[in-house]
C-alpha positions as CSV (number, residue, x, y, z in Angstrom):
1,X,271.4,40.7,189.0
2,X,268.5,41.9,191.8
3,X,268.5,45.7,192.6
4,X,266.9,47.9,195.2
5,X,266.8,51.0,194.0
6,X,265.5,54.6,194.1
7,X,265.6,56.6,191.5
8,X,263.7,59.9,189.7
9,X,262.6,61.3,188.0
10,X,260.1,57.9,186.4
11,X,257.2,57.5,188.4
12,X,257.7,53.5,187.3
13,X,260.9,53.2,189.7
14,X,259.6,55.2,192.8
15,X,258.5,51.7,194.0
16,X,261.5,51.2,195.3
17,X,261.1,48.0,194.5
18,X,263.4,44.3,194.4
19,X,263.5,43.6,190.8
20,X,263.3,39.7,190.3
21,X,263.6,36.8,187.9
22,X,260.4,36.3,186.5
23,X,259.5,33.5,187.9
24,X,258.8,35.4,191.3
25,X,257.1,38.2,189.4
26,X,254.7,35.3,188.3
27,X,254.0,34.4,191.7
28,X,253.5,37.7,192.8
29,X,250.4,37.8,190.6
30,X,249.0,34.6,192.1
31,X,245.4,34.9,193.8
32,X,245.7,35.6,198.0
33,X,243.0,32.3,198.0
34,X,245.7,29.5,196.9
35,X,247.5,30.5,200.4
36,X,246.4,30.3,204.4
37,X,247.3,33.5,206.6
38,X,249.4,32.8,209.4
39,X,249.5,36.0,211.1
40,X,247.5,39.4,211.8
41,X,244.4,40.4,209.4
42,X,244.4,38.9,206.1
43,X,241.2,40.5,205.4
44,X,241.6,43.6,205.9
45,X,245.1,45.1,207.6
46,X,248.7,44.2,207.9
47,X,249.1,40.1,207.8
48,X,251.6,37.3,206.9
49,X,249.9,34.6,204.3
50,X,251.6,31.5,203.2
51,X,251.0,31.1,199.6
52,X,250.2,27.6,197.5
53,X,253.7,27.8,195.4
54,X,255.9,28.1,198.5
55,X,256.2,32.1,199.0
56,X,255.2,34.3,202.0
57,X,253.2,37.5,201.9
58,X,253.7,39.9,204.1
59,X,251.7,43.0,204.2
60,X,248.8,45.2,204.0
61,X,245.5,43.4,202.8
62,X,242.3,44.7,201.4
63,X,239.2,42.9,200.9
64,X,241.5,39.0,201.6
65,X,243.8,40.1,198.8
66,X,246.8,42.0,198.4
67,X,246.8,45.3,198.6
68,X,249.2,48.2,199.8
69,X,252.3,48.2,200.8
70,X,254.0,44.5,200.9
71,X,257.1,42.0,200.9
72,X,256.8,38.6,198.9
73,X,259.2,35.9,199.5
74,X,259.8,33.2,197.6
75,X,260.7,29.9,198.1
76,X,264.4,30.3,196.8
77,X,264.8,33.5,198.9
78,X,264.3,36.0,196.8
79,X,262.4,39.2,197.7
80,X,259.9,41.3,196.4
81,X,259.1,45.1,198.0
82,X,257.0,47.0,196.8
83,X,252.9,48.0,195.9
84,X,250.6,45.8,195.6
85,X,247.1,46.4,194.2
86,X,244.2,44.5,193.6
87,X,246.6,41.2,194.4
88,X,248.8,42.3,191.6
89,X,252.7,44.1,192.3
90,X,252.5,47.2,190.8
91,X,256.2,46.8,189.3
92,X,254.9,44.1,187.0
93,X,254.8,46.2,183.9
94,X,258.1,48.0,184.2
95,X,260.3,44.2,185.0
96,X,258.6,42.4,181.3
97,X,261.3,42.2,178.8
98,X,261.5,45.1,176.3
99,X,260.0,44.1,172.8
100,X,263.3,45.4,171.1
101,X,266.7,45.7,172.0
102,X,267.4,49.3,173.2
103,X,270.7,48.5,174.3
104,X,272.2,47.9,170.4
105,X,271.4,51.7,169.6
106,X,271.2,53.2,173.5
107,X,267.5,54.0,173.4
108,X,267.3,52.3,176.7
109,X,265.2,53.7,179.6
110,X,267.4,56.0,181.8
111,X,267.2,57.6,184.5
112,X,269.0,59.7,187.8
113,X,269.0,58.5,191.6
114,X,270.6,55.5,194.1
115,X,270.9,52.0,193.2
116,X,271.2,49.3,196.0
117,X,272.6,46.3,194.3
118,X,271.5,42.6,196.5
119,X,275.0,41.2,195.8
120,X,276.3,44.2,198.0
121,X,277.0,47.0,195.6
122,X,275.8,50.5,195.3
123,X,275.8,53.6,193.0
124,X,274.6,56.6,192.9
125,X,274.1,58.9,189.6
126,X,273.2,58.7,186.1
127,X,271.9,55.3,184.7
128,X,270.6,53.4,181.5
129,X,267.8,50.8,182.3
130,X,269.1,47.3,180.2
131,X,265.9,44.7,179.9
132,X,266.4,41.2,180.1
133,X,267.5,39.8,176.8
134,X,270.4,42.1,175.8
135,X,272.6,40.8,173.1
136,X,275.1,43.3,173.5
137,X,277.9,42.4,176.6
138,X,278.0,44.7,179.3
139,X,280.6,45.2,182.3
140,X,280.6,47.1,185.7
141,X,282.8,49.2,186.4
142,X,285.0,46.4,188.7
143,X,284.8,44.3,185.2
144,X,282.4,41.7,186.1
145,X,280.1,40.6,183.5
146,X,276.1,41.8,183.5
147,X,273.8,38.7,183.5
148,X,271.8,39.0,180.4
149,X,269.1,37.2,182.0
150,X,267.2,39.9,183.8
151,X,266.8,43.8,184.3
152,X,269.9,45.6,185.2
153,X,270.5,49.3,186.0
154,X,274.1,50.4,185.0
155,X,276.3,53.5,185.6
156,X,275.9,55.4,182.7
157,X,277.0,59.0,182.8
158,X,278.4,60.5,186.3
159,X,277.9,58.9,189.6
160,X,279.6,57.3,192.2
161,X,280.3,53.5,192.1
162,X,280.8,51.1,194.6
163,X,281.8,47.2,194.1
164,X,280.5,44.3,196.4
165,X,284.3,44.1,197.4
166,X,284.2,47.7,198.4
167,X,286.3,49.1,195.8
168,X,285.0,52.6,194.6
169,X,285.1,54.6,191.3
170,X,284.1,58.1,190.8
171,X,283.2,59.7,187.4
172,X,282.3,59.4,184.0
173,X,280.7,55.9,183.3
174,X,279.4,54.5,179.8
175,X,277.2,51.2,179.7
176,X,278.6,49.9,183.1
177,X,282.2,50.8,181.9
178,X,284.6,53.6,182.8
179,X,284.7,56.5,180.3
180,X,287.5,58.6,179.9
181,X,285.5,61.2,177.9
182,X,285.3,64.2,180.2
183,X,287.4,65.9,183.2
184,X,286.8,63.3,185.5
185,X,287.2,59.7,184.2
186,X,286.0,56.5,186.6
187,X,288.8,55.6,188.4
188,X,289.6,53.5,191.4
189,X,289.4,55.8,195.1
190,X,292.4,55.8,197.0
191,X,291.6,54.8,200.9
192,X,293.4,53.3,203.5
193,X,290.4,51.5,204.3
194,X,287.8,50.8,201.2
195,X,286.5,48.1,202.6
196,X,285.1,50.1,206.2
197,X,284.5,53.2,204.1
198,X,282.0,51.8,201.9
199,X,280.4,49.9,205.0
200,X,279.9,52.9,207.0
201,X,278.3,54.8,204.2
202,X,276.5,51.9,203.3
203,X,274.6,51.9,206.9
204,X,274.0,55.1,207.1
205,X,272.3,55.1,203.9
206,X,270.1,52.4,205.0
207,X,269.0,53.8,208.5
208,X,268.0,57.0,206.4
209,X,266.1,55.1,204.0
210,X,264.5,53.1,206.7
211,X,263.6,56.8,208.8
212,X,262.3,57.7,205.8
213,X,260.2,54.8,204.6
214,X,258.5,55.0,207.9
215,X,258.0,58.9,207.6
216,X,255.9,57.4,204.0
217,X,254.1,55.0,206.3
218,X,256.0,51.9,204.7
219,X,257.1,49.8,207.8
220,X,257.9,46.8,205.4
221,X,260.4,48.2,203.7
222,X,261.5,50.2,206.7
223,X,262.3,46.8,208.3
224,X,264.1,45.9,204.7
225,X,266.5,48.6,205.6
226,X,266.8,48.0,208.5
227,X,267.6,44.5,207.9
228,X,270.4,45.6,205.3
229,X,272.4,48.0,207.7
230,X,272.3,45.3,210.9
231,X,274.0,42.8,208.1
232,X,276.3,45.1,207.8
233,X,277.4,46.1,211.7
234,X,275.7,43.3,214.1
235,X,277.3,44.4,216.8
236,X,275.5,47.9,216.3
237,X,272.6,48.3,218.4
238,X,270.7,51.5,216.0
239,X,269.9,48.8,212.9
240,X,267.9,46.4,215.8
241,X,266.7,48.7,217.4
242,X,264.9,50.7,214.7
243,X,263.2,47.2,213.5
244,X,262.4,46.5,216.6
245,X,260.4,49.5,216.7
246,X,259.2,48.8,213.4
247,X,257.5,45.2,214.0
248,X,256.1,47.1,217.1
249,X,254.2,49.2,214.5
250,X,253.0,46.1,212.5
251,X,252.1,44.0,215.3
252,X,254.6,41.5,215.1
253,X,255.4,40.7,218.7
254,X,257.2,37.5,218.5
255,X,260.1,39.0,215.9
256,X,260.2,42.4,218.6
257,X,261.1,40.0,221.4
258,X,264.1,38.4,219.1
259,X,265.0,41.4,218.4
260,X,265.5,42.7,221.9
261,X,267.1,38.8,223.3
262,X,269.4,40.1,220.2
263,X,270.2,43.9,221.5
264,X,270.2,42.9,225.3
265,X,272.4,40.0,225.1
266,X,275.0,42.2,224.0
267,X,274.5,45.3,226.5
268,X,271.5,44.4,229.2
269,X,271.4,47.9,230.2
270,X,269.7,49.2,226.2
271,X,266.7,51.0,228.1
272,X,264.7,51.2,224.6
273,X,265.3,47.9,224.1
274,X,263.9,46.4,227.5
275,X,261.1,48.7,226.9
276,X,260.6,47.4,223.7
277,X,260.6,44.0,224.4
278,X,258.4,44.6,227.4
279,X,255.6,46.1,224.9
280,X,256.2,42.9,222.9
281,X,255.7,40.7,226.4
282,X,252.5,42.3,226.8
283,X,251.0,41.8,223.8
284,X,251.7,38.1,223.6
285,X,250.1,38.2,227.0
286,X,253.4,37.6,229.1
287,X,253.2,39.8,231.5
288,X,254.9,38.8,234.2
289,X,257.9,38.7,231.2
290,X,256.8,42.4,231.5
291,X,256.9,43.4,234.6
292,X,260.7,41.9,234.8
293,X,261.8,44.6,232.2
294,X,260.2,46.9,233.2
295,X,261.5,46.5,236.5
296,X,265.0,46.7,235.3
297,X,264.4,49.9,232.7
298,X,262.8,52.0,235.8
299,X,266.1,51.2,237.4
300,X,267.8,52.5,234.6
301,X,265.4,55.4,233.9
302,X,263.4,56.3,237.1
303,X,262.1,59.6,235.2
304,X,260.7,57.9,232.5
305,X,256.8,58.6,232.7
306,X,256.9,55.9,230.2
307,X,258.0,53.0,231.5
308,X,256.0,53.7,234.9
309,X,252.9,53.5,232.1
310,X,253.7,50.4,230.4
311,X,254.1,48.5,234.1
312,X,250.8,49.2,235.3
313,X,249.4,48.2,232.2
314,X,251.7,44.8,233.1
315,X,250.7,44.7,236.6
316,X,246.6,45.3,236.6
317,X,246.5,42.9,233.8
318,X,247.9,40.2,236.6
319,X,245.2,41.4,238.9
320,X,248.2,43.7,241.4
321,X,245.8,46.6,241.2
322,X,247.1,48.4,244.3
323,X,250.9,48.4,242.4
324,X,249.3,49.0,238.9
325,X,247.4,52.4,240.1
326,X,250.6,53.5,242.1
327,X,253.1,53.0,238.9
328,X,249.9,55.2,237.2
329,X,250.0,57.6,239.5
330,X,253.7,58.2,239.2
331,X,253.5,58.4,235.6
332,X,250.4,61.3,235.6
333,X,253.2,63.2,237.7
334,X,256.0,62.6,235.1
335,X,253.2,63.8,232.3
336,X,252.0,60.9,231.0
337,X,248.6,61.7,229.8
338,X,246.9,58.0,229.0
339,X,248.2,57.1,232.8
340,X,245.8,60.2,234.1
341,X,243.0,59.0,231.8
342,X,243.9,55.0,233.1
343,X,243.0,56.7,236.7
344,X,240.0,58.9,235.6
345,X,238.4,55.4,234.7
346,X,239.4,53.8,238.1
347,X,238.6,56.9,240.3
348,X,237.0,54.8,243.1
349,X,239.2,53.0,244.4
350,X,242.6,55.3,243.1
351,X,244.7,57.4,245.5
352,X,244.9,60.8,244.3
353,X,248.5,61.4,242.3
354,X,249.3,63.8,244.2
355,X,248.8,62.1,247.3
356,X,251.5,59.7,245.8
357,X,255.2,59.5,247.4
358,X,257.7,59.3,244.5
359,X,259.9,56.6,246.0
360,X,259.2,53.3,244.4
361,X,261.6,50.5,244.6
362,X,262.0,49.2,241.0
363,X,262.4,45.3,240.8
364,X,259.9,44.8,243.7
365,X,256.4,46.7,242.7
366,X,254.5,45.6,245.5
367,X,254.9,42.0,245.3
368,X,252.6,40.8,247.9
369,X,249.5,42.4,245.4
């Protein structure tokens, strides 16, 4: 069962990767020259590369090979997320089958941390790592059998487990199953709405992890975490807003527009969504579309200097210079430092910021210019 996990204190687990079948691990080791770049900078920067085996890599490159944060999407939909170095995935060795069956003598590697199973399950606590090919039959706390074909991280010790159908178990576990050895044996937690409770907790956790990944300069992981949150509550804006911001960081402009479309179809008064979509439109050289979004955003938030600055840039690209200078002057008065720099560069034809009357008409933007 593939899982996304964070665990400590084992360094090999700090990659927060999705463990996958060995077939995907093999394709992650393929040389980058077998694919072609479809977006971005696949030489030294962020890019997207379609591989010869049907997989797709999205992430960082150095000297033309995969280096840094990245995500590998297999043709069958499986994902591998983590660190690549010199075109090899660093989790490779940790995913190889163990040479001996440690499940027989309880010598398997152990740790403590959070485990996010891709089937929707979640665990936080002590665990044991069961390697592929284990001959002993194991079960999850809800009674489901463990697939012995892949490495799996089972509750082992004290912790909290949420099954894919949102049943909750808390207490002591032994090789995945509830153990009644200590004072708090694992048992289903009473809850009026266990499903909703589990979804809410998972949603908050994914949002928190996305912010953590952004702070760690791991935007690909952050986008994945926001996607997991959005899948739980697609009607809520937080995950889509976060993912759109992350796509802006990555330079994935079309994806940012798509998320903006989703958000604004649900609520066309979301100022941040309008601003993010406008930024993506601008980078796609769709300047008039950017102006339309910014007109609406300024109507809703007329004291936002960033919106005036962005509209000024778009108007400048449309050769509507007077309107662009006016927006930049307003942005300067609202405290936007880059707008002041813009005006300084155009000092020959710009009105002094102090002389501009703050009576803009959002949606009109001096259309004669």
